[in-house]
Phi, psi and omega in degrees: 000315181293328178292323180291321181273323186294321181299302178299325179295321178296322179294318179296316179296317179297322177296318179294320177298319178298317179297316180298315178298316181295323181285322182283335184232066181289153176288142180288149176274132181283142178275119185295323181292324176295318178298314181295323177295315180294323178295317178297320178295321179293325181287338178282344180287169179227157175068216184295328178298320178293318180298315180296317181293319180291328178295326179286338184267355185287155181298154185300318182292326177290319179294320179297314180293325180290326179290330180290327177223081187296131174233115182276121179292141179256147177257139180292141177288137181258000000 
């Protein structure tokens, strides 16, 4: 009897704990003007500094996929 009731009850309690954590600690909303300012500053750079800055500005899903199969961008020799 306790196994039949205990399993679903544990799932319900875990769900409620998850909701409480999510409500108390929401993710911050990014400020679009700050992002655009940082992006413009990164685009003004040159060489390896620009590559490094632009890599930090890429969207999370692109960065995650890139980390799974890393491809290092090459710069043309001048």
